[in-house]
N, C-alpha and C positions, 0 to 999 in steps of 0.2 A: 933342383928338387930331389930330396932323398928318395931312395927306393921305396921305403915304407909308404910315403905319401903317394907315390905313383901307383902302388899296388892297392892302397885304400881307395883311391879314386876309381881304379878299374873295378873293384868289387862293388862300389856304390853305383856304378853306371851300368852294370850287367845284372838284370833281374835274375834271381835264382843262383847267383854266384855263391859257391861254397868256400872257395879258397884260391889264392894266387901265390905263386912262389917263383922267385928267381934263384936259379941254382947255377953252379959252375960245372965245368966239363967232367968233374968227378962225381957229380950228383949231390954235392954239399950245398945246403941252403945258404944263400947269401942274405935273403930277406924273405919273409912270408907274412901273409895276413889271411884271415878267414874266420868263418863261423864254425868250422869243423875243428876237430882236435889237432893241436900242433904236431904231435907225433905222426898222426895219419897223413897230414899234409906233407910233411917232410918225406915220408915213405913214398907217397904218390909222386912227389917231385923227383926223387932219386930213381924210381922205377921208370918213369917216363923219360928220364935222361938216357937210360939203357936203350929204350926203344928208339929214341932220337939218334943215338950213336949207330945203332944197327941199320936204321934207314939211311943214314948218311953214307955208310959203307956200301950199301946196295946201289945207291944213286951214283956214287963214285965209280964203282965197278961197271955200271951200265953207261957211264959217260954222259949222264943226263945233267940237266940244270941243277943248280944249288937248291937244296930242300928248303922250303919256305915255311911250311906248317904241317902239322899232323893233327887230325881230328879222330878221336877215339870215342865211339858211341857204344854204350852198354844199355841194358834195360832201364837203368835208373839214372845214369849220369852221362854227361858229355865232357870230355877233357880235351883241351887244346894245348898243343905243344908248339911253341914258336921259338926258333933260334933268335937270339939278340945279336950275338957275335959268334965266332967259332968256339969261344970258350964259355959262353953264358946262354941260358935259355929261360923262357917263361913258360910256366904251366898254369892254366886256368881250369878249374873244375866247377861245373855247374849242374843244376838239376836237368834231367833229360827232357822235361816238358817245356823248357824255356827256349826262346828263339836263338838259334845258332848264329844267324846273320848278325844280330846285335853284338853277340859275344865276340865274333870275329872282328867286326869293325872296331870295337873298343880295345881288343887285344892288340890289333895292328897299330892303333894309335899309341898304346902303351909301349910297344916295342920301339917305336921311333924315339920316344922320350927316354927310354932306358938306354938306347944306343948312344944318345947324346951324353948321358951321364957316364957311361962306361968308356966311350971312345975318347 
């Protein structure tokens, strides 16, 4: 199943989802879908990649387990950042008022499918 189909399915299954993007380790978009502006989604994806990279460095320095997910909550949005592999990650942005648990469940399912496509 192509990335676009996986991301479309994710967006459809998460109420309030605004966009989803798979990016590589440099923050470059591999594929993205959403109801928000393409440029904004790509910027969000790249920026969250910087955060992911920084958090991985901290976890490595502390000798902790591998980083599995990052949840960023602001007044209006929630953003999930989940590594797919060492070189790829998923970013899902949704409205703040929507259920985080459902978004995490669906994002984790999507990660498994993306991993099978990438690996």
